[in-house]
N, C-alpha and C positions, 0 to 999 in steps of 0.2 A: 648449424642453421638449426633455429628450433624447429621443431615438428608444428607442421602447418592441423591444431587435435579438426578443427575447422571441414578439415579436406576428409582426415578420418572417419569422422560421424555421418557422412552421404555413403557412406562403403556396408554393405549389409556382407558380413562374412556368412561361409557355414561354420555348422556346428555339430558336431561328432555325437558328440556322448553330454548330457548333462544329466544320467541319473543319480541319485547319491543314497543309500540305504533308509531305510528309517523302521524298524518295528511300529507294527499296528498295536497302538489301546485303545478300547471304547469306553465311553463312557455313558452314563444315560441314567439321569436324578443321583443319584448317591453312591453309585456300583460303580467301580472302575472293572476291566475286563481283560486278560492280556491275551496275545498267541499264544502263548506258553497256558492258556486252561483256568489262570490266576483271578479269581475273583475278589475284589478286595472295596474296603467301603473309600468311600473318595476321600476323607479325612486323613484315613493311615497311606495315602498314596500320595497324598501333597506332602505329608512329613516326609514322606521316603523320597521321593523325584528329585534331591539336590545329587542324592548318591548313585542315581541312573549312572552309567558310564555310556551308552548308547545312545543315539539321537533315535526319539519316538515320534511318531504320526499320530496325533490323537484325534478322533472324530466321534463329532459328541455334534448331539443336536445344539446346541449353545457355546461354540467357544468363547464367545465373548464372560461368559456369565465364570468359567474357565479360569481364565486370565483374570478376573478379581477376586477370586479364589486364591491365588496363587498370590498376585500382589498384595493383598490384605494380610498374608500372613507376614512373606516376604521382604517388603518396599523400604525397611529398617537394610536391607543385607545388602553392605554397598557393589557388592557383587552379583546382584538379582537383576537383568533386564528384558527388556522387551518391546518389539514392532507392530505395529498398527498400525492400518490405513482405514479410511474412509469409503464407501463405498457406494455412488450414490445411486439410484434410479426409480424412472417417474412410473407411479403406478396409477393406471385409469381406473377411477372411478365407478363402476358399474350400474352404480345405486344413487350418481349425485343426481340430483334434479336440471343441472348443468351438464347437456350432452358434453363427451368428451372432455370432460373434465381430469386434471392430473392432478397426483401428489405429489408430494417430494418425501422419498422415506432415504432414509442412511440406514445404513448397516455399517457395523465393525466388521474388521478382517482380522481378524491377529495370526499376525505374518510368520515370528520366529522369537522363541522365549526361552529364556535358561539362564546360565549364571553364569558368567564371563572369566571365573578362574580358570572353569573345566574345558569352560570352550567347545562347549556342546549348545546345539540349538535345535531346540524342537518344534515342531511343526503342529499344525491344527489342521483341520477341516470339516466346517460348519456344510453339513448337506442342505440347509435356508438359503445360508447368504451362500452361497457355491452355485448350487440350481436356482434360487431366487420361486423355492416349492417345498411341499413339505416331503421325509423320508420316502415315506411309503408310495410315493406318485411319481419317484424312480429305481425305487428297491422294494422287488414283491415282496408281498407279505406273509408273513411266512409264522409256525406255529412255535419260533423260537421267541427267546424274550427280545426286546429288540435292542439291550448291549447286546446284543448278538448277532440282527441283524447289523446293526452298525459295525463290529469289529468284522464281519463276511465281508461287506461295502466295504472297508476299507483294504483290506487287503487285495480287495477284487483289484481293487485302483491303482495300487499299490506295485501290484508282482501287473499290469499291464502296460506303468507307464515306465518298470524294468523292463517287459520285452522290447521296448521303443523308447529307451534310450530320452525318456521323458527326466525330466527334473520335475518334483513333486511341488504343487504350489497350493493355495488358499485359494484361489482362484479357476474357473472352467475358462477364461482368456490367460491366464496367466499358463498354465497347461497347452493350451491349443495356441499361443500362438509361435513356441517353439517350432512348428511344424513348415512356420516360414521359414526357418533358416537351416531346416536339416540337411544332410548331403544328400540325401536320397531324393529328395524333392528337389533342393538348388546346392547343387554340389561347387557352381564357380561364384567365386563373388559378383556382386552387383551394386547399382547405385543406387540409391534413394531416390522415390519420387517427388520430386520439390512438393513445399508446402501449398504457391500456390494452384499447381495442378488439381493437387487432393483437394483446395477448400473450393474449385470450378464446379470439379462432380461431386462432393459434398452435396451443394448447393442443388443437384439435381439428381438426386437417388431416387431409383422409381419406388421403392420402402415399401413395405409387404402391401400388394393392392389388393382394395376392398370393394365393389359394386352389389349395390340393393336394388332390386330390379320391383320388389311390390314395397309395398306401403305399412309402416311397423304399425299395427293394431296390436290391443294387449289381446281380441278378443277372435282374432281369427290364426287356427294354424292348417300345416297342411302337413300332407306324405308326401316326403321326397327322397328324391340318392342324392349321397351322399359321394361323390367321382373326385380325386386328389392324387394329383402328380407323385407317383412313388418315389423319397426320398429328391425331392426335386431341387434343391442345391446343390445336391451331390450329382445329379443326372444332366446338369446342366455347364456347370460346370467341367467336366470333363468332355464335354461338345463342345463347350464356346470357345471362339477364339480372343486371347488376351495379349494385351501392347506387351512388350518388353522394355521394360526399367531402363534398360542401359540405350536405350534408342526411342524414348518416349522422348518427343516435344510437344508446341501449342505450333498451331499453324492459320495463316490466314491471320483474320482480323479480331484476334483473341482479344485483345486488348478495347477495342468497342464495339463489340457487337449487334449496337444497337445504332449503330452508324445506316444501315441495312444496304451493305455495298457485297454482293458476291463475290465471292473472289474465285473457287473454282468451280467449274459447270459441274459437275459431280461426283458423286461417293468414288472409293477404291476397294474395289475385292478386297484386297490381302490387307485393308487396314482396318483393326481394330481401337475402339476407341469413341469416346464423348464425339458430338457434332453437334455445329451449331448448324441448322440446315432452311434454309426457303422452301415450302412446302406448298401445291400446290390441288385443289378437290375438282378435279374435269366432272362435268354434268354429270358424265355416267356412271361416277364413281358410288362404289357399294359402302361407304362410309355410313357408317348407321353409331347406335349405341354402344357398341364393342368396340369403339375408337380412343384408344388412350388420350387424346386430346377434346374432351365430350363441351371443354368448355372454348372450344373452337371449331364448332361443328358447321355453324352456318355463315364463318371465315372463304372469302376463297383462294386468300393466297396469305400465309403467316411466317412466323418465320417461329421457329421451336427445336428445345433441345432433343437430339436424338440417337441413343445409345446403337454401335454398331450393328448390336444382336438383336436386335429388334428393325430393322431396316428392311428384311423382308416380311418380314408382317405388315407394316405398313404399304408397303409396295402394293401387299395381295388386297386391302382394303380397299387401294384406288387412288391412294398421295400417290403426288408427280415430285420429284424433288427436281428442282428449277436450279438448285446451286448450294453450295456450301460456302458458310460466312466463316468459321471458324472448326479446328477440328482439336484436340487434345489424344494426344495416342502414339502409337506405333504400327508401323508395316510386320517387324519383327513377333515373330512371334513366344511366348512366355509357359512355357511347357512344364513350369513346376504345379501351378494349381489345378491343369487337369490328371498327372500322375498324385497330386494326392486324393483327388477326389473321386479314380478308380480305387486306390487302397483305402480309402474310405468307407466305400460300396463293400468290400471286401471283409473288413474286420466288423461291419454291423452284420454282413451275415454269419462269418465266424464267429460273432456273440450271440446270435439270434435275434435281434434287434434290442440289444438290450435298452433300455431307457437310460442307466445311468453316462451309458456311452456317445447318446446317439445326440445329447445338449455341445458335450465337447469336442466336437468332431464337427458339427456348426458350429461351433463360437469360432473355424478358424476363419471364417468368410465372414463373419463380425466384426473380428480386431483388424482387417483390413479396411474397415474405417472408423476406428477409431480416433475420435478427438485431440486437437492439444493440449494437454494437461499437465499438470501443474505440478512434481515429481516431492508428495510431502507424503513422508511418515511421521508419525508419533514416538519417538522411542524415552523408555525410564533415562537412559543416561545416553550421553551422544559426545562424542569429543568435537563435533562442530562448533566454530567461532560463530559460525552462523544461525547455530540454534539458538529458538526461540522456546520462553514457557509455555505451553500448549496446555487445555485439558478438555477431554470428551466427555460422555455421558455412560457408562453401561448398569444396567440392571437399576437403572435413579439414580445412582451412586457416582459422585464425578470424582473423574481418573484424571491424573498429574501426570506430564511429560513434559519433553521437549521435542518440538514440532520443526523438523530435519527438514532440505531441503530447496528448491527455488519457490521462492514465492512474489505472489505478484502477477498482476496479468499479464507483463512483457517476461513473465519468464517459463511461458508456457512450452513442452515441449513435444511435440510431434513421434511417436513413437519411428524407429527407422523403417521396421520391414510394414509401415501403410501404404498403402495400394488402392483409394478408392476407385479407381477406375474399372477395378476387376469388381470390389462387393459390386458397382456398381451395374456391372456386364449380365452379372450372373441375376440379378433382381429382376430389366430389363427383361433379360431370356425370360424368367419365369411368366412374369406378367405377360409375357407375349404369346406364352406358352398356353397359359390362361383364355386369354381374351378373344386366339383362333378357336377354341375349341368350342367355347362358349358361343362364336359365331356359327360353327359346324355344327349342335347342336342344334340350335333356333333354325339353321336352314332344312335342319332334317325334320321339325317338327316339335323338336321338347320346346318345355316353358320354361326358361333360366330363372329361378326366383335369383340367384346370389352368386357373386363372384366373392371366394375365401382365398384370398390370398395365395395358394398354390392349389386352388381346389375351388368347384364348379357345382353348386346345389341347384339340382332344377326337381320339378313336380312329377308325382306319382300319380295320378288318379288314379289307382287303382288297378288298373290293365296296364302299364302303360311299361314296354318292354326295355331292360337297360339299353343302352346305344356300343353302338360300335368302343371299346378300349382301345388307341391304341399306345404302344410306349411313348411315357409313361404313365399313362393313365389307368387306375384301377377305382373300382366300388368298396371306397373309406368306411359306406354302414351306409344301414337303409335306416332313416329316419322317419319315427310319427311322432306327431303332436311338434313338428318344426315351428320352433316362434323367431324372428327376427327380434334383437333387441334394438340393436344399432343396425348402422353401418361393417361394423367389427365385430360385433357380437351374437350368438343365435344361443337357446335353449333348443330340448329333444330331451326325447323318452331315453335312448340312446347312449346320447354324449353331449354337454356343455363346450363350448367356445366362448372364453374372454379371454384374449390376446391382451399383454400386458396387464394384467387385473390382479387384485388385491387377493386372490383366491387363496393361496399363499398364509396366506395369515388371516383366511374368511374366520370367525367364531370370535374373537380376539381383541380386544379393546384399543381403540387407538389412541396414544396418549403423547403428544405434543413435550417437547419440550426447549426449550429458548435458550441456550446456550452452548455452544458447540467452539472447538477450534478455531473456526472460522465466522464464529459469530454470528448466525443468522439460526431461525428457528427447526425443527429437524422432528421428524422421526425415527423412534429405533422398531424396527422387528423384534432384537433380539430382549428388550423389556416387555414387547407384547406377549411372547413366546413364556416368558419366564415368569409370568403373572398367568398365561396359564396352565402351563407345567407346573409349578409350584406354588402358586394362589400368592 
């Protein structure tokens, strides 16, 4: 009997060890520094590379440029091969005349490269692509030459991956997604969450929550306290009840939620997941501007999607639950995410909240909500009969290869570790915490200026004392000349917050290209960075 491959695809098997050792090499401008301390001109190193007998991990602020130079030198070598993927990112344009305008940015991710005859595949990590920000935003600037700082970063990242049995990958998500299959967090095989439930949850993700309570006025500044939730996502992930994928189902009128029929009289204390509830606002309710449903404040009764991690908060505001229309989740607990969150907080303490480590650990929650995608990679050579000729741009030059992987809209694959319900429960808990604390502060006479993702900004009129700071709250900063730019961004003398923006590429010229392997316009940060670094 033939194996049912679709059935096997629905099972997530735990893995114990993904680590493969790489010697670290750093490249900055035209200099190459190895772990042994040898400093070599890049041209000389490129000539010597085919003779290297161990896999190398290249740390460079421009891995695509490195690949371009290697390909120019060895493109006629029949054993030379490489693989790259295109990583998309929506970048918020804070200076755009259109509020909330985004620009599509595409980065070239160099996965592996090498020579087939030696079966040695090298890897590269570009901090700008890996983190979406400049290198010295994630690595403390020192008096060392840049190439040495890059080498030290690569060694620390490599050693951390070795200590945690993680395969080294070219993106933060590629590393962090491995935690969702590790034996120490998920020792048993588990079922993949259905695409239908993931899509329903994805449509109702709370996202990073923002609320601005003062008008945007370029001439108005404030003195303020910025209070934030310390390690917010880890804190709530450790304490939130998550549904077990093995017993996760849809309940009630989940196919026809708009028919208006209540199926169950009330929610279940042991249940975790997403609800479709009928809510009512009694006349004596304390609902006001800190409700998560400001668009329905004046409706006496309405239906709404509610996450189980925010049920208690909406009850505290005075909402009354008149029934459950549908639910997606389980009464059995998932213990993997809380275990990971507790461990991650310990890692951050051990590494003194290292800026290079925090995004990798947080990315674990991000990959829980990855969208179905086409598994595409461009290779120099491929044995696949379905491979198609393709090209992309690196440093303004067209590079040719073969597009390998599923193509077409019907070929999008959802990664097996995706569990959007878990991501939504963490976001909802973080939102409820911020709204609840803002509600409390207002009741104590403080003026809330801004609810900022996992923080609350209150006005300091000069003699305003700090409020009570329960867990996980802390004073993040005392802000002078605080000025909101929009609901998501602000500037001040101490810090600026520009989420999702193009600050990693500030000062660089954005130049569009009108051809890619998907035949649409895109911008390349690599070209921008190359232009700034090398002219």
